[in-house]
C-alpha atoms as one frame of an Amber mdcrd trajectory, in Angstrom:
protein
  -3.208  17.184 -20.875  -3.008  15.330 -24.063  -5.086  11.952 -24.257  -2.660
   8.734 -24.075  -4.168   7.236 -28.026  -4.071  11.112 -29.872  -0.553  10.943
 -31.340  -0.461  13.701 -34.892   1.660  12.624 -37.403   3.716   9.146 -38.343
   2.278   7.605 -34.485  -1.138   8.627 -35.540  -1.830   4.559 -36.691  -0.037
   2.498 -34.103  -1.534   4.903 -31.219  -5.156   4.177 -32.293  -4.423   0.630
 -33.063  -3.436   0.100 -29.875  -6.630   1.433 -28.720  -8.712  -1.000 -31.037
  -6.929  -3.312 -29.929  -8.132  -2.509 -26.389 -11.329  -1.970 -26.495 -12.385
  -4.552 -29.644 -14.561  -6.983 -27.502 -16.312  -4.757 -25.559 -16.713  -1.923
 -28.872 -20.537  -2.658 -30.002 -21.504  -2.559 -26.593 -20.416   0.836 -25.679
 -21.544   2.433 -29.091 -24.860   0.880 -27.718 -24.556   2.597 -24.423 -22.904
   6.262 -25.129 -25.087   6.688 -27.928 -28.224   5.618 -26.297 -28.490   3.072
 -29.460 -29.525   5.693 -31.693 -26.157   4.841 -33.407 -28.068   2.065 -34.802
 -30.609   4.204 -36.563 -27.887   7.044 -37.739 -26.135   3.835 -39.781 -29.132
   2.704 -41.325 -29.268   6.285 -42.496 -26.204   5.814 -44.018 -27.472   2.740
 -45.796 -30.890   4.169 -47.002 -28.947   6.629 -48.571 -26.178   5.006 -50.187
 -29.121   2.979 -52.200 -27.107  -0.439 -52.269 -28.957  -2.196 -55.212 -28.213
  -6.449 -55.682 -24.954  -7.005 -58.080 -23.591  -3.276 -57.009 -19.941  -2.988
 -55.108 -19.713  -1.166 -52.186 -16.582  -0.650 -49.864 -16.978   0.230 -46.216
 -13.494   1.823 -44.640 -12.245   1.296 -41.042 -15.140  -1.154 -41.024 -14.560
  -1.764 -37.416 -16.852  -4.521 -36.301 -19.069  -5.122 -39.176 -22.194  -3.047
 -38.531 -22.525  -0.775 -42.254 -20.927  -3.854 -44.294 -23.574  -6.265 -42.796
 -26.462  -3.604 -43.213 -25.242  -3.320 -46.792 -24.485  -6.390 -47.877 -28.188
  -7.525 -46.467 -29.614  -4.859 -49.419 -27.563  -7.814 -52.062 -24.549  -5.971
 -53.108 -21.119  -7.306 -53.247 -19.725  -6.087 -49.915 -15.718  -5.568 -48.651
 -15.280  -4.580 -45.323 -11.403  -2.653 -44.786  -9.945  -2.193 -41.398  -6.463
  -1.641 -39.640  -7.014  -3.376 -36.821  -7.096  -7.135 -36.482  -9.050  -7.259
 -33.414 -11.697  -5.316 -34.635 -11.548  -7.190 -37.898 -11.803 -10.718 -35.529
 -15.314  -9.563 -34.314 -16.658  -8.537 -37.683 -15.920 -12.182 -39.147 -17.553
 -13.389 -36.141 -20.276 -11.710 -36.466 -20.921 -12.285 -40.527 -20.113 -16.133
 -39.638 -23.100 -16.250 -37.559 -25.437 -14.107 -40.394 -24.164 -16.532 -42.953
 -24.158 -19.876 -42.183 -22.040 -20.624 -45.926 -19.146 -18.333 -45.168 -19.825
 -16.991 -48.754 -23.323 -16.601 -48.584 -25.530 -17.021 -51.989 -25.548 -15.278
 -55.077 -28.315 -13.567 -54.277 -26.982 -12.325 -50.733 -23.260 -12.271 -50.998
 -21.432 -12.232 -47.263 -19.313  -9.352 -46.844 -15.392 -10.155 -47.052 -13.222
  -8.373 -45.226  -9.256  -7.593 -45.354  -6.563  -5.814 -43.529  -5.167  -2.864
 -45.110  -4.567   1.006 -44.739  -7.677   3.243 -45.577  -4.965   5.893 -47.069
  -3.828   3.948 -49.735  -6.881   1.575 -50.527  -5.563  -1.752 -52.773  -8.211
  -1.174 -55.011  -8.355  -0.223 -58.578  -9.607   3.114 -60.095 -13.278   2.965
 -60.201 -13.920  -0.093 -58.128 -16.791   0.812 -56.089 -20.314   1.523 -56.462
 -21.297   2.851 -53.217 -18.050   3.561 -50.601 -19.022   4.338 -47.090 -17.173
   4.916 -44.087 -18.667   5.173 -40.124 -16.860   6.860 -37.316 -12.605   6.370
 -39.139 -11.874   9.513 -41.610 -11.359  10.845 -37.784  -9.206   9.014 -37.250
  -6.933   8.569 -40.235  -3.456  10.686 -39.702  -4.202  12.308 -42.967  -8.573
  12.377 -43.639  -7.950  14.090 -46.402  -6.020  11.567 -48.025  -8.591   8.990
 -47.130 -11.512  10.733 -48.632  -9.399  11.192 -51.431  -8.860   7.159 -51.689
 -13.118   6.722 -51.302 -13.518   9.078 -54.435 -10.489   7.368 -56.409 -12.078
   4.381 -55.976 -15.591   5.062 -56.752 -17.435   5.043 -60.115 -18.648   7.139
 -62.017 -21.968   8.262 -60.162 -20.632   6.256 -57.715 -22.345   6.979 -53.495
 -19.488   8.297 -50.601 -21.083   8.580 -47.407 -18.907   9.621 -44.433 -20.775
   9.150 -40.764 -19.344  10.353 -38.055 -19.076  12.380 -34.710 -20.176  16.268
 -35.814 -20.113  19.744 -34.297 -23.263  21.297 -33.857 -23.766  25.077 -35.024
 -25.523  26.383 -31.706 -22.255  27.245 -29.360 -24.587  26.255 -26.477 -25.309
  22.992 -27.705 -22.137  22.404 -28.549 -20.763  23.149 -25.175 -23.225  20.593
 -23.630 -22.565  17.986 -26.605 -18.256  18.521 -25.054 -19.541  18.318 -21.924
 -21.164  14.797 -22.258 -17.946  13.446 -24.328 -15.609  15.402 -21.502 -17.209
  13.645 -18.709 -20.256  11.118 -19.441 -18.147   8.791 -21.837 -14.761   8.600
 -20.450 -16.728   7.371 -17.117 -18.628   4.811 -19.333 -15.565   3.854 -20.909
 -13.983   2.907 -17.525 -17.082   1.158 -16.337 -17.651  -1.267 -19.487 -14.047
  -1.518 -20.825 -11.372  -0.867 -17.886 -10.135   2.328 -19.869 -11.115   5.806
 -19.666  -8.869   7.514 -21.850  -9.805   5.274 -25.552 -13.204   7.004 -24.590
 -11.577  10.491 -24.019  -9.870   9.834 -26.710 -13.418  10.768 -28.898 -13.577
  14.492 -28.090  -9.105  14.951 -28.342 -10.086  13.669 -31.839 -12.924  15.709
 -32.383 -11.316  19.099 -31.695  -8.302  18.122 -34.396 -10.727  17.373 -36.695
 -13.183  19.462 -39.164 -16.522  17.414 -38.759 -18.908  17.950 -41.225 -18.275
  21.180 -42.334 -14.617  20.469 -43.170 -15.653  17.261 -45.202 -18.041  19.093
 -47.377 -15.528  21.696 -48.369 -13.043  18.932 -49.166 -15.845  17.000 -51.114
 -16.445  20.397 -53.114 -12.517  20.559 -53.712 -12.683  16.945 -54.929 -15.158
  17.676 -57.567 -17.621  15.278 -56.387 -21.684  16.075 -57.071 -24.492  16.527
 -54.761 -22.892  17.662 -52.312 -25.025  17.564 -48.875 -24.669  17.508 -44.895
 -27.698  15.418 -43.013 -27.321  16.913 -39.269 -28.608  13.818 -36.515 -29.075
  15.621 -33.386 -28.875  19.544 -34.146 -25.194  18.126 -35.489 -24.240  15.919
 -32.762 -23.659  13.167 -35.324 -23.788  13.985 -39.201 -23.339  12.355 -42.302
 -21.743  13.583 -45.620 -23.120  12.727 -48.896 -21.297  12.928 -52.338 -21.400
  11.705 -55.970 -18.692  10.810 -58.179 -19.441  12.692 -61.165
C-alpha cells in the first residue's frame, strides 16, 4: 500500500509539506533517536568537506530546523537557509535566536538567515555561493535532478556542492537488513514519539523511488561537476555526494 505522504508528480510538494508540518516540533528528537545520534556526526562530515571559510557565502537547501546552516555559520560563512516548510523554518529561527543574541550575529560570525522558497526554483542569481549543501532534502523534491541543477547554477566556479541523504547499500544482505529497519522500527518510533507512523514510513517509500548515492553521482558527472565522489557512511546506509563547480 502506498504511503499517505508519498505522491509523485504535481502533488508531491503539498504532501511533503503536510508531513513536515506534522513532525516539525519533534523532528530533531526523532533524528537523534532513529540514528542513535549519528546524524550529528554525519552533518559535521558535510561541514568539514565543505571547508567553509570566513567571508564565503553558503546556501543550505531544504534546511529544515537548521543543523547544517548553524554549523556552517559557526565557521564564519555567511549562510542562507532555505526551506519551503513554514513550521520547519520557525524551529530553525528559534534555534538561531538562541545561538545568536543579536539577530544578525557579528561581522566575524554572522547569524544564518532563513527564507522560504522552492529548492527547484532558487531565487538567486547564477554564481552566488561558494558552498551549496542539502541534507535529507533532495530525495523529497518532485524533481531532484532540477534541484541538483539549481545547486550547480547558483554555485561559483570552484564552489563545493554536497548532498547528504539516506543511501542504498551495495551489499544485498546489509541493504535488506537496513530496509527492514526502516520498514519496521522507524515507523513504530514515529508513532511513539510523534503519534504518526506514516510520516516515518515515508522514508523508505521515498528512498525506493530515489536513485540514492550512485544516481546522484552520475547526475553530478552529467552536469559537468569536477572531483565528484561518494563518501559512504555505515556501509552505504547514509552517503555524502560531493562535487565542485568547474
